[in-house]
DSSP file (Angstrom, degrees, kcal/mol; ACC not computed):
  #  RESIDUE AA STRUCTURE BP1 BP2  ACC     N-H-->O    O-->H-N    N-H-->O    O-->H-N    TCO  KAPPA ALPHA  PHI   PSI    X-CA   Y-CA   Z-CA
    1    1 A M              0   0    0      0, 0.0     2,-0.1     0, 0.0     0, 0.0   0.000 360.0 360.0 360.0 132.4   75.9  129.6   70.2
    2    2 A D     >  -     0   0    0      1,-0.1     4,-2.2     4,-0.0     5,-0.1  -0.356 360.0-102.0 -82.8 169.9   79.4  131.0   71.2
    3    3 A L  H  > S+     0   0    0      1,-0.2     4,-2.8     2,-0.2     5,-0.3   0.843 118.5  58.1 -61.3 -39.2   80.0  133.4   74.0
    4    4 A R  H  > S+     0   0    0      1,-0.2     4,-1.6     2,-0.2    -1,-0.2   0.927 111.6  41.3 -56.0 -48.3   80.3  136.4   71.7
    5    5 A D  H  > S+     0   0    0      2,-0.2     4,-1.5     1,-0.2    -2,-0.2   0.860 112.0  56.5 -71.1 -35.3   76.9  135.8   70.2
    6    6 A Y  H  X S+     0   0    0     -4,-2.2     4,-1.2     1,-0.2     3,-0.5   0.958 110.9  42.3 -53.4 -55.8   75.4  135.0   73.6
    7    7 A F  H  < S+     0   0    0     -4,-2.8    -1,-0.2     1,-0.2    -2,-0.2   0.767 114.1  52.6 -68.9 -28.3   76.5  138.2   75.1
    8    8 A D  H  < S+     0   0    0     -4,-1.6    -1,-0.2    -5,-0.3    -2,-0.2   0.797 119.8  33.3 -72.0 -27.0   75.4  140.2   72.0
    9    9 A Q  H  < S+     0   0    0     -4,-1.5     2,-0.5    -3,-0.5    -2,-0.2   0.461 105.4  78.4-110.8  -4.6   71.9  138.7   72.0
   10   10 A T     <  -     0   0    0     -4,-1.2     2,-0.3    -5,-0.1    -1,-0.0  -0.903  61.6-151.3-116.2 128.7   71.2  138.2   75.7
   11   11 A S        +     0   0    0     -2,-0.5    56,-2.8    56,-0.1     2,-0.3  -0.719  42.6  98.4 -98.7 151.4   70.1  140.9   78.1
   12   12 A G  E     -A   66   0A   0     -2,-0.3     2,-0.4    54,-0.3    54,-0.2  -0.979  63.6 -75.8 163.3-167.7   70.8  140.7   81.9
   13   13 A R  E     -A   65   0A   0     52,-2.0    52,-3.1    -2,-0.3     2,-0.3  -0.937  33.7-151.0-127.9 146.6   73.1  142.0   84.5
   14   14 A G  E     -AB  64  30A   0     16,-0.7    16,-3.0    -2,-0.4     2,-0.4  -0.902   4.5-159.4-123.7 151.4   76.7  141.0   85.4
   15   15 A I  E     -AB  63  29A   0     48,-2.7    48,-2.8    -2,-0.3     2,-0.6  -0.994   7.8-156.3-124.7 128.0   78.9  141.0   88.5
   16   16 A L  E     -AB  62  28A   0     12,-3.0    12,-1.6    -2,-0.4     2,-0.5  -0.922  10.2-162.3-102.0 119.2   82.6  140.9   88.4
   17   17 A A  E     +AB  61  27A   0     44,-3.5    44,-1.9    -2,-0.6     2,-0.3  -0.880  16.4 162.9-107.9 126.1   84.3  139.5   91.5
   18   18 A T  E     -AB  60  26A   0      8,-2.4     8,-3.1    -2,-0.5     2,-0.3  -0.791  19.3-152.8-129.8 168.9   87.9  140.2   92.3
   19   19 A A  E     - B   0  25A   0     40,-0.5     6,-0.2    38,-0.3    40,-0.1  -0.989  18.7-121.0-145.3 149.5   90.2  139.9   95.3
   20   20 A N    >   -     0   0    0      4,-2.1     3,-1.1    -2,-0.3    33,-0.1  -0.035  47.0 -82.2 -76.8-172.4   93.3  141.7   96.3
   21   21 A A  T 3  S+     0   0    0      1,-0.3    -1,-0.1     2,-0.1    32,-0.0   0.710 131.6  48.6 -72.9 -19.6   96.7  140.0   97.0
   22   22 A T  T 3  S-     0   0    0      2,-0.1    -1,-0.3    35,-0.0    35,-0.0   0.458 122.1-104.1 -95.1  -4.2   95.6  139.1  100.6
   23   23 A G    <   +     0   0    0     -3,-1.1     2,-0.4     1,-0.3    -2,-0.1   0.468  64.7 154.0  98.6   1.6   92.3  137.7   99.5
   24   24 A K        -     0   0    0      1,-0.1    -4,-2.1    -5,-0.0    -1,-0.3  -0.561  40.1-134.4 -67.7 121.5   89.9  140.5  100.4
   25   25 A V  E     -B   19   0A   0     -2,-0.4     2,-0.4    -6,-0.2    -6,-0.2  -0.467  24.0-175.2 -88.2 144.8   87.0  140.0   98.0
   26   26 A N  E     -B   18   0A   0     -8,-3.1    -8,-2.4    -2,-0.2     2,-0.4  -0.997   4.0-167.4-137.0 140.9   85.2  142.8   96.0
   27   27 A A  E     +B   17   0A   0     -2,-0.4     2,-0.3   -10,-0.2   -10,-0.2  -0.996  10.7 175.0-130.3 137.9   82.1  142.5   93.8
   28   28 A A  E     -B   16   0A   0    -12,-1.6   -12,-3.0    -2,-0.4     2,-0.2  -0.996  36.9-105.7-144.5 142.4   80.9  145.1   91.3
   29   29 A L  E     -B   15   0A   0     -2,-0.3     2,-0.3   -14,-0.2   -14,-0.3  -0.537  47.7-176.6 -66.1 133.7   78.2  145.4   88.7
   30   30 A Y  E     -B   14   0A   0    -16,-3.0   -16,-0.7    -2,-0.2    15,-0.1  -0.973  25.9-111.2-137.4 152.5   79.8  145.2   85.4
   31   31 A A        -     0   0    0     -2,-0.3   -18,-0.1    13,-0.2    13,-0.0  -0.225  54.2 -77.1 -70.8 167.4   78.7  145.5   81.7
   32   32 A R        -     0   0    0    -20,-0.1    63,-0.2     1,-0.1    -1,-0.2  -0.278  55.9-105.4 -61.8 148.3   78.8  142.4   79.5
   33   33 A P        -     0   0    0      0, 0.0     2,-0.4     0, 0.0    10,-0.2  -0.336  22.6-134.4 -74.1 159.5   82.3  141.4   78.2
   34   34 A Y  E     -D   42   0B   0      8,-2.5     8,-3.4    -2,-0.0     2,-0.5  -0.957  21.0-138.9-112.2 138.5   83.4  142.1   74.7
   35   35 A F  E     -D   41   0B   0     -2,-0.4     6,-0.2     6,-0.2     3,-0.1  -0.884  22.9-176.0-108.5 126.6   85.2  139.1   73.0
   36   36 A T  E    S-     0   0B   0      4,-1.6     2,-0.3    -2,-0.5    -1,-0.1   0.760  81.6 -17.5 -86.7 -31.6   88.2  139.5   70.8
   37   37 A D  E >  S-D   40   0B   0      3,-0.9     3,-1.0     0, 0.0    -1,-0.2  -0.892  92.3 -69.4-158.0-174.6   88.1  135.7   70.0
   38   38 A E  T 3  S+     0   0    0     -2,-0.3   -35,-0.2     1,-0.2     3,-0.1   0.634 129.5  30.5 -65.5 -15.2   86.5  132.6   71.5
   39   39 A T  T 3  S+     0   0    0      1,-0.1     2,-0.6   -36,-0.0    -1,-0.2   0.367 102.6  82.6-123.1   3.6   88.7  132.5   74.7
   40   40 A T  E <   -D   37   0B   0     -3,-1.0    -4,-1.6     2,-0.0    -3,-0.9  -0.920  51.5-173.5-120.2 115.7   89.5  136.2   75.3
   41   41 A A  E     -D   35   0B   0     -2,-0.6     2,-0.4    -6,-0.2    -6,-0.2  -0.861   9.7-155.8-105.3 140.0   87.0  138.5   77.1
   42   42 A V  E     -D   34   0B   0     -8,-3.4    -8,-2.5    -2,-0.4     2,-0.4  -0.944   8.1-170.7-120.8 135.9   87.7  142.2   77.4
   43   43 A F        -     0   0    0     -2,-0.4    67,-2.9   -10,-0.2     2,-0.5  -0.940  22.4-132.4-121.4 147.4   86.4  144.6   80.1
   44   44 A I  E     -E  109   0C   0     -2,-0.4     2,-0.5    65,-0.2    65,-0.2  -0.888  33.1-168.2 -89.5 124.2   86.5  148.4   80.4
   45   45 A M  E     -E  108   0C   0     63,-2.9    63,-3.3    -2,-0.5     2,-0.1  -0.965  13.3-144.1-123.4 133.9   87.7  149.2   83.9
   46   46 A A  E     -E  107   0C   0     -2,-0.5     2,-2.0    61,-0.2     5,-0.4  -0.438  42.6 -90.2 -80.1 163.8   87.7  152.5   85.6
   47   47 A E  S    S+     0   0    0     59,-1.4     2,-0.2    -2,-0.1    58,-0.1  -0.548  90.9 109.0 -75.3  82.8   90.5  153.4   88.0
   48   48 A R  S  > S-     0   0    0     -2,-2.0     4,-2.4    56,-0.0     5,-0.2  -0.718  87.5 -65.5-144.6-169.3   88.6  152.0   91.1
   49   49 A L  H  > S+     0   0    0      1,-0.2     4,-2.8    -2,-0.2     5,-0.2   0.857 125.3  55.4 -63.0 -38.0   88.9  149.0   93.4
   50   50 A T  H  > S+     0   0    0      1,-0.2     4,-1.9     2,-0.2    -1,-0.2   0.941 111.7  44.8 -60.7 -45.4   88.2  146.3   90.9
   51   51 A H  H  > S+     0   0    0     -5,-0.4     4,-0.6     1,-0.2    -1,-0.2   0.905 111.3  53.6 -65.7 -39.1   91.1  147.5   88.7
   52   52 A E  H >X S+     0   0    0     -4,-2.4     3,-0.9     1,-0.2     4,-0.8   0.909 107.0  51.7 -62.0 -40.1   93.3  147.9   91.6
   53   53 A N  H >X S+     0   0    0     -4,-2.8     4,-2.4     1,-0.2     3,-1.1   0.924 104.0  56.0 -63.8 -40.1   92.7  144.2   92.7
   54   54 A V  H 3< S+     0   0    0     -4,-1.9    -1,-0.2     1,-0.3    -2,-0.2   0.644  97.5  66.2 -69.3  -8.7   93.5  142.8   89.3
   55   55 A Q  H << S+     0   0    0     -3,-0.9    -1,-0.3    -4,-0.6    -2,-0.2   0.845 116.3  25.0 -76.3 -32.2   96.9  144.6   89.5
   56   56 A S  H << S+     0   0    0     -3,-1.1    -2,-0.2    -4,-0.8    -1,-0.1   0.641 134.4  32.1-108.3 -17.4   97.9  142.3   92.4
   57   57 A N     <  -     0   0    0     -4,-2.4    -1,-0.3    -5,-0.2   -38,-0.3  -0.895  62.9-164.9-140.1 110.3   95.8  139.3   91.7
   58   58 A P        +     0   0    0      0, 0.0    22,-2.4     0, 0.0     2,-0.3   0.557  60.1  96.5 -72.0  -5.0   95.0  138.4   88.1
   59   59 A W  E     + C   0  79A   0     20,-0.2   -40,-0.5   -40,-0.1     2,-0.3  -0.643  43.9 154.4 -93.7 142.4   92.1  136.0   88.8
   60   60 A A  E     -AC  18  78A   0     18,-2.2    18,-2.9    -2,-0.3     2,-0.4  -0.949  30.4-137.7-152.6 167.9   88.4  137.1   88.8
   61   61 A A  E     -AC  17  77A   0    -44,-1.9   -44,-3.5    -2,-0.3     2,-0.5  -0.994  11.0-156.2-134.4 138.9   85.0  135.5   88.2
   62   62 A Y  E     -AC  16  76A   0     14,-2.7    14,-2.9    -2,-0.4     2,-0.5  -0.980   5.6-165.3-121.1 122.8   82.2  137.1   86.2
   63   63 A L  E     -AC  15  75A   0    -48,-2.8   -48,-2.7    -2,-0.5     2,-0.5  -0.938   4.1-169.0-113.0 121.9   78.6  136.1   86.9
   64   64 A F  E     -AC  14  74A   0     10,-3.2    10,-1.8    -2,-0.5     2,-0.5  -0.952   2.5-164.4-113.2 121.3   75.9  137.0   84.3
   65   65 A M  E     -AC  13  73A   0    -52,-3.1   -52,-2.0    -2,-0.5     8,-0.3  -0.931  18.8-131.2-108.5 119.9   72.2  136.6   85.1
   66   66 A E  E     -A   12   0A   0      6,-3.0     6,-0.3    -2,-0.5   -54,-0.3  -0.303  27.8-105.3 -67.1 148.6   69.7  136.7   82.2
   67   67 A T  S    S+     0   0    0    -56,-2.8     2,-0.3     4,-0.1     3,-0.1  -0.532  79.7  66.8 -70.0 138.6   66.7  139.0   82.5
   68   68 A G  S    S-     0   0    0     -2,-0.2     4,-0.1     1,-0.1    -3,-0.0  -0.868  95.0 -67.5 141.1-177.6   63.6  137.0   83.2
   69   69 A E  S    S+     0   0    0     -2,-0.3    -1,-0.1     2,-0.1     2,-0.1   0.825 102.9  72.5 -83.0 -31.0   61.8  134.9   85.8
   70   70 A S  S    S-     0   0    0     -3,-0.1     2,-1.1     1,-0.1    -4,-0.0  -0.373  86.5-112.7 -85.0 165.6   64.2  131.8   85.7
   71   71 A Y        +     0   0    0     -2,-0.1     2,-0.3    -6,-0.1    -4,-0.1  -0.760  62.9 137.5 -95.5  87.1   67.8  131.6   87.1
   72   72 A Q        +     0   0    0     -2,-1.1    -6,-3.0    -6,-0.3     2,-0.3  -0.945  15.6 100.7-132.6 152.8   69.8  131.2   83.8
   73   73 A G  E     -C   65   0A   0     -2,-0.3     2,-0.3    -8,-0.3    -8,-0.2  -0.988  57.8 -75.7 165.0-155.5   73.0  132.9   82.8
   74   74 A K  E     -C   64   0A   0    -10,-1.8   -10,-3.2    -2,-0.3     2,-0.4  -0.935  20.2-152.8-135.8 151.7   76.8  132.3   82.5
   75   75 A R  E     -C   63   0A   0     -2,-0.3     2,-0.4   -12,-0.2   -12,-0.2  -0.997  14.1-168.4-124.6 126.2   79.7  132.1   84.8
   76   76 A L  E     -C   62   0A   0    -14,-2.9   -14,-2.7    -2,-0.4     2,-0.6  -0.964  11.8-153.5-119.1 129.1   83.2  132.9   83.5
   77   77 A Y  E     -C   61   0A   0     -2,-0.4     2,-0.3   -16,-0.2   -16,-0.2  -0.890  28.9-168.6 -98.6 124.0   86.4  132.2   85.4
   78   78 A L  E     -C   60   0A   0    -18,-2.9   -18,-2.2    -2,-0.6     2,-0.4  -0.787  25.2-167.1-120.8 154.9   89.0  134.8   84.2
   79   79 A K  E     -C   59   0A   0     -2,-0.3     2,-0.3   -20,-0.2   -20,-0.2  -0.996  32.3-118.9-135.2 129.3   92.7  135.5   84.4
   80   80 A K        +     0   0    0    -22,-2.4     3,-0.1    -2,-0.4   -21,-0.0  -0.515  38.3 164.6 -67.7 128.9   94.2  138.9   83.4
   81   81 A I        +     0   0    0     29,-0.4     2,-0.3     1,-0.4    -1,-0.2   0.571  61.7   6.7-118.1 -17.0   96.6  138.5   80.5
   82   82 A K        -     0   0    0     28,-0.4    -1,-0.4     2,-0.0     2,-0.3  -0.996  52.9-170.6-162.2 154.0   96.9  142.1   79.3
   83   83 A E        +     0   0    0     -2,-0.3     2,-0.3    -3,-0.1    27,-0.2  -0.989   9.9 171.3-146.8 150.4   95.9  145.7   80.0
   84   84 A E  B     -F  109   0C   0     25,-2.0    25,-3.2    -2,-0.3     2,-0.7  -0.990  30.5-131.9-152.6 159.2   96.2  148.9   78.1
   85   85 A Q        +     0   0    0     -2,-0.3     2,-0.3    23,-0.2    23,-0.1  -0.953  45.2 144.7-111.7 112.2   95.1  152.5   78.3
   86   86 A N     >  -     0   0    0     -2,-0.7     4,-1.9    21,-0.3     3,-0.3  -0.785  32.3-165.7-155.6 101.3   93.7  153.5   74.9
   87   87 A E  H  > S+     0   0    0     -2,-0.3     4,-2.2     1,-0.2     5,-0.1   0.829  92.6  53.9 -60.2 -38.5   90.7  155.9   74.7
   88   88 A Q  H  > S+     0   0    0      1,-0.2     4,-2.2     2,-0.2    -1,-0.2   0.890 110.3  46.1 -68.1 -37.8   90.0  155.0   71.1
   89   89 A L  H  > S+     0   0    0     -3,-0.3     4,-2.0     2,-0.2    -2,-0.2   0.857 110.3  54.2 -70.1 -35.3   89.8  151.3   71.9
   90   90 A V  H  X S+     0   0    0     -4,-1.9     4,-2.7     1,-0.2    -2,-0.2   0.932 110.8  46.5 -60.6 -49.6   87.6  152.1   74.9
   91   91 A S  H  < S+     0   0    0     -4,-2.2    -2,-0.2     1,-0.2    -1,-0.2   0.877 111.9  50.1 -63.3 -38.9   85.2  154.0   72.6
   92   92 A D  H  < S+     0   0    0     -4,-2.2    -1,-0.2     1,-0.2    -2,-0.2   0.872 119.9  36.5 -69.5 -33.1   85.3  151.2   69.9
   93   93 A I  H  < S+     0   0    0     -4,-2.0    -2,-0.2    -5,-0.1    -1,-0.2   0.838  91.7  99.3 -87.8 -33.2   84.5  148.4   72.5
   94   94 A C     <  -     0   0    0     -4,-2.7   -51,-0.0    -5,-0.2    -4,-0.0  -0.324  49.2-171.0 -66.7 126.7   82.1  150.3   74.8
   95   95 A R  S    S-     0   0    0    -63,-0.2    -1,-0.1     1,-0.1    -4,-0.0   0.972  81.4 -12.2 -78.1 -57.2   78.4  149.5   74.1
   96   96 A K  S    S+     0   0    0      2,-0.0     2,-0.4     0, 0.0    -1,-0.1  -0.300  82.6 171.1-139.1  49.6   76.7  152.0   76.3
   97   97 A C        +     0   0    0     -6,-0.1     2,-0.4     1,-0.1    -3,-0.0  -0.478   6.0 169.4 -70.9 125.4   79.3  153.4   78.5
   98   98 A D        +     0   0    0     -2,-0.4     3,-0.4     1,-0.1    -1,-0.1  -0.806  10.4 161.3-134.9  97.6   78.3  156.4   80.6
   99   99 A Y    >   +     0   0    0     -2,-0.4     3,-1.7     1,-0.2     5,-0.4   0.191  44.2 110.8 -94.9  15.9   80.8  157.2   83.2
  100  100 A S  T 3  S+     0   0    0      1,-0.3    -1,-0.2     3,-0.1    -3,-0.0   0.761  73.4  55.2 -64.1 -23.8   79.4  160.7   83.6
  101  101 A Y  T 3  S+     0   0    0     -3,-0.4     2,-0.3     2,-0.1    -1,-0.3   0.412 101.2  70.3 -86.6   1.9   78.1  160.0   87.1
  102  102 A Y  S <  S-     0   0    0     -3,-1.7     2,-1.4     2,-0.1    -3,-0.0  -0.830  84.9-124.4-114.7 158.1   81.5  158.9   88.3
  103  103 A D        +     0   0    0     -2,-0.3     2,-0.4     2,-0.0    -3,-0.1  -0.647  63.1 140.7 -97.7  73.9   84.5  161.1   89.0
  104  104 A I        +     0   0    0     -2,-1.4    -2,-0.1    -5,-0.4     3,-0.1  -0.977  25.3 163.1-127.3 128.7   86.7  158.9   86.6
  105  105 A N        +     0   0    0     -2,-0.4     2,-0.4     1,-0.2    -1,-0.1   0.742  65.3  61.3-106.0 -34.1   89.3  160.2   84.2
  106  106 A T        +     0   0    0    -59,-0.1   -59,-1.4   -21,-0.0     2,-0.4  -0.821  57.6 178.6-106.5 132.2   91.3  157.0   83.5
  107  107 A K  E     -E   46   0C   0     -2,-0.4     2,-0.4   -61,-0.2   -21,-0.3  -0.966  11.2-154.8-127.0 145.8   89.8  153.9   81.9
  108  108 A Y  E     -E   45   0C   0    -63,-3.3   -63,-2.9    -2,-0.4     2,-0.7  -0.916  16.2-135.7-124.8 148.7   91.6  150.7   81.0
  109  109 A V  E      EF  44  84C   0    -25,-3.2   -25,-2.0    -2,-0.4   -65,-0.2  -0.912 360.0 360.0-100.9 116.4   91.1  147.9   78.5
  110  110 A V              0   0    0    -67,-2.9   -28,-0.4    -2,-0.7   -29,-0.4   0.361 360.0 360.0-122.5 360.0   91.7  144.7   80.5
């Protein structure tokens, strides 16, 4: 099973870990990634600390833990290669995005 199929078919929770230019680490709960091909994962990022970190340090790690009793999941090591601000693309990619409880106006496709 490729990663696109895995994330489409598997339920669980994900954590995206980033660090700023000086190495200060941040971890945030994140939705499953969207895959444009076998090697490119896309995340929708709000204008918050995680997005700020990838501006100065393109490296990140994503840990996904499957729902259930056992400790199974996936770990992805990531490097930012592109970013754009495109509300239509955000809508097309977003599975169940609900930013209503955040005070967020700007979202990025990273």
